[in-house]
C-alpha positions as CSV (number, residue, x, y, z in Angstrom):
1,X,177.1,99.0,122.1
2,X,173.3,99.5,122.7
3,X,171.3,96.6,124.0
4,X,169.8,94.8,120.9
5,X,167.2,93.0,123.1
6,X,166.6,89.3,123.0
7,X,167.7,87.1,120.1
8,X,164.9,85.7,118.0
9,X,165.2,82.3,119.8
10,X,165.0,84.0,123.2
11,X,162.0,86.0,122.1
12,X,160.3,82.8,120.8
13,X,160.9,81.0,124.1
14,X,159.6,84.0,126.1
15,X,156.5,84.3,124.0
16,X,155.8,80.5,124.5
17,X,156.4,80.9,128.3
18,X,154.1,83.9,128.6
19,X,151.3,82.3,126.6
20,X,151.5,79.0,128.5
21,X,151.4,80.9,131.8
22,X,148.2,82.6,130.5
23,X,149.9,85.9,130.3
24,X,148.6,87.0,126.9
25,X,146.5,89.7,125.4
26,X,145.0,90.2,122.0
27,X,144.1,93.5,120.3
28,X,140.5,94.1,119.2
29,X,141.5,94.2,115.5
30,X,143.4,90.9,115.9
31,X,140.2,89.3,117.4
32,X,138.0,90.7,114.6
33,X,140.3,89.7,111.8
34,X,141.2,86.4,113.4
35,X,137.5,85.4,113.8
36,X,137.1,86.1,110.1
37,X,140.2,84.0,109.3
38,X,138.9,81.1,111.4
39,X,135.4,81.2,110.0
40,X,136.9,81.0,106.5
41,X,138.5,77.7,107.5
42,X,135.3,76.3,109.0
43,X,136.5,76.8,112.6
44,X,134.2,78.2,115.3
45,X,136.2,81.3,116.2
46,X,137.3,82.0,119.8
47,X,140.1,84.1,121.2
48,X,141.8,81.0,122.6
49,X,141.8,79.4,119.1
50,X,143.7,82.4,117.8
51,X,146.2,82.2,120.7
52,X,146.6,78.4,120.3
53,X,147.3,78.8,116.6
54,X,150.1,81.3,117.4
55,X,151.4,79.1,120.2
56,X,151.5,76.0,117.9
57,X,153.4,78.0,115.2
58,X,155.9,79.2,117.8
59,X,156.5,75.7,119.1
60,X,157.1,74.3,115.6
61,X,159.8,76.9,115.0
62,X,157.8,78.7,112.3
63,X,160.2,81.5,111.2
64,X,159.8,84.8,113.0
65,X,161.3,88.2,112.1
66,X,162.1,91.2,114.3
67,X,160.4,94.5,113.3
68,X,160.5,98.0,114.7
69,X,157.1,99.1,115.9
70,X,155.7,102.6,115.5
71,X,156.7,105.6,113.4
72,X,159.6,105.9,113.0
73,X,160.1,102.1,113.2
74,X,161.4,101.1,116.6
75,X,159.9,104.2,118.4
76,X,157.3,101.9,120.0
77,X,159.6,99.0,120.7
78,X,160.2,95.7,118.9
79,X,157.7,93.2,117.5
80,X,157.9,89.8,115.9
81,X,156.2,88.9,112.7
82,X,155.3,85.5,111.1
83,X,154.5,85.9,107.4
84,X,152.3,83.6,105.4
85,X,151.7,81.4,108.4
86,X,149.0,79.4,106.8
87,X,150.4,79.2,103.3
88,X,147.6,81.6,102.2
89,X,148.8,85.0,103.3
90,X,148.2,84.9,107.1
91,X,150.2,87.7,108.8
92,X,150.8,87.6,112.5
93,X,152.5,90.3,114.6
94,X,153.4,89.7,118.2
95,X,154.9,91.9,121.0
96,X,156.3,91.2,124.4
97,X,155.1,93.9,126.7
98,X,157.4,94.8,129.6
99,X,158.5,91.2,129.8
100,X,155.1,90.4,131.5
101,X,152.7,89.6,128.7
102,X,152.6,88.4,125.1
103,X,150.5,90.5,122.8
104,X,148.9,89.3,119.6
105,X,148.8,92.6,117.7
106,X,147.8,91.4,114.2
107,X,146.3,88.2,112.9
108,X,144.9,88.7,109.4
109,X,145.2,87.8,105.7
110,X,145.4,90.1,102.8
111,X,142.1,91.7,102.1
112,X,142.7,90.7,98.5
113,X,143.0,87.0,99.3
114,X,139.9,85.0,98.5
115,X,139.5,81.2,98.1
């Protein structure tokens, strides 16, 4: 049987460990979209605030789901998604890169959502 990778709980714990060890990265699109999300809530946007938001969700056991990355799905590895993380459509996609860093790949709301 092929290796299915870590369980969701193992992935959650590893993401927390990596972020707390300051072993995290964030894509340019996640920064751009994340700053927009934070500004809409009245927050002054910083990369760390995006990362801290993700870390807090992981620590509170917010549901995560495994997804295949790339086309076809899975060709670029496995990612972890949190849907509707703020109750208003926030979508977060994470990836563990070579078990050495946690990547925030996406952090955005639907472009159709407006308060």
